[in-house]
C-alpha positions in Angstrom: -63.0 2.0 -14.1 -66.4 1.2 -15.6 -67.8 4.6 -15.1 -68.7 6.8 -18.1 -69.4 10.5 -18.6 -71.5 12.0 -21.3 -69.7 14.3 -23.7 -71.2 17.8 -23.6 -70.4 18.2 -27.3 -71.6 15.1 -29.1 -73.5 13.2 -26.3 -71.3 10.0 -26.6 -70.4 8.0 -23.5 -66.7 8.1 -22.8 -64.8 6.5 -19.9 -64.4 9.0 -17.1 -60.6 8.8 -17.0 -60.3 10.2 -20.6 -59.5 13.9 -20.9 -61.0 14.0 -24.5 -64.1 12.4 -26.0 -63.3 9.2 -27.8 -66.0 10.0 -30.5 -65.6 13.7 -31.3 -62.1 14.4 -29.8 -63.3 17.5 -27.9 -61.7 18.2 -24.5 -63.8 17.8 -21.4 -64.4 20.7 -19.0 -62.1 20.6 -15.9 -64.8 19.2 -13.7 -65.3 16.0 -15.7 -63.3 12.8 -15.3 -60.9 11.4 -12.8 -57.9 13.3 -14.0 -59.7 16.6 -14.2 -58.5 17.6 -10.8 -55.0 16.4 -11.5 -54.8 18.4 -14.7 -56.4 21.6 -13.5 -56.5 21.8 -9.7 -54.0 22.7 -7.1 -54.8 19.5 -5.2 -53.6 17.4 -8.1 -50.4 19.4 -8.3 -49.9 19.0 -4.6 -50.5 15.3 -4.7 -48.0 14.9 -7.6 -45.4 16.9 -5.7 -45.8 14.7 -2.6 -45.6 11.6 -4.7 -42.4 12.9 -6.3 -40.8 13.7 -3.0 -41.7 10.2 -1.7 -40.2 8.5 -4.7 -37.0 10.6 -4.5 -36.8 9.9 -0.7 -37.1 6.1 -1.3 -34.5 6.3 -4.1 -32.1 8.3 -1.9 -32.6 5.8 1.0 -31.8 2.9 -1.4 -28.6 4.5 -2.6 -27.2 5.2 0.9 
């Protein structure tokens, strides 16, 4: 994860996985960063739900 995004507020370079700027603390717009889609988009919610179902299925299989 060596990619950086430029903060629209202070202009500092922050790792793209951060949701806030490491220099000024301002939140990034939804489009910036890796977790922007997970935090704001329906695709992220869907992927999280699928992952949860898979984990619960594996746990149920191990118990039985």
